[in-house]
C-alpha positions, 0 to 999 in steps of 0.5 A: 465508516471512516476512510482508513489512511496508510502513511508511507515511510520513505526514509533512508536510514534508521534516524530518518525512520524515527523522525518520520514516526515522530511526525506520524504520531501527530496525525490520525492514521490507521497504518504505516508502510515502511518502504524498505527499498528506500533505505540506504543502509541496513536497519534493525527491523525489530527496533523499527517495529517498537517505534510505533503501535500502528499496524505496520506494512513491510514493502521492498519494491523492485525497480521494475515495479516502481521501487528502488531495490535492485537486489535479486528476488531472493534477497528482497524476500529475505528482508520481507521475511525478517520484517514478518519475524520482527512483528510487522503486521503485513508484508506486501508481495508483488504478483510478479514474484516467481514463487508467490504462493510459497512466499505467501505461505512463509510470511503467514508461517512467520506470523504476518498477513499478506498483501499481494500487489499489482502495478500498471504504470502505463494505463488502467486495464479493462475491468475484466483484467482487474477482476482476473487479478483480484481472483489470484488473491484467493488462489494464493490465500492472501488477505488483501489484494492491491491493484494500482494503475495509471489514470490516462483519463478522468474516466479511469477513476470511474472504472477503478471505483466501480471495480472497488465497489464490486470487488470489496463485496468479495474480499479485501481490496486496495485499488486506485489510480496513480497520476494527477488524473487519478487523485479522485480515485485515491480519495474515494476508494476507501469510501467505495469499499477499499480497505485504505488509501495511501498518503505521504507525511508531507509534500516531497515525501510521496512514494508515487505520483498523485499521492496526497499528504495526510493533512490534505486527505484529512481536510478532504474527508472532513468536507466529504463527511459533512455531506455523506454518511460514510 
């Protein structure tokens, strides 16, 4: 199975969003994520939805989760609800949201699917903790669970990939390690059963440390494809 790639849109305004989607059309990708927290001005999300036929993910990451939004949780969520109303296919909701189950229900009621996400910027937790987090996806009835950790050693890649291999048998999972030491897990995660991996449009537009460009990922997958029947 061909690994799926989600390209990240890290634009500051609507004009930049349009330019980025124009570039995206030249690539072979499967999804696009709009990082609402990168925006410096309010945009019409219905117009954004019309810019591409790709499945779109809306993410509005707070600063304490590695994003740029300093707005109160209620205001952050309102933007995500607007994205769901505007036809975005997925909405990313952090596990840290106080009324997560309620937020998941509301997003679904507005017609979008949900991704519940967890980020650890200091380390990669034990495998047991990873599975405990994954089990919360079922409790809140989200479609996809996203668990992203920081690689402190090469072995952390093996821990995450082993987790993805087992978790993907039970539900939809997106999981890999950040940092330069975690690049291997970013590449291999979808081959081990992850739903997709993330990529930037070009160098300098990364949304996280260790994120590769779409072009680089395609090069790697074309090489791997010559040896593995994935």
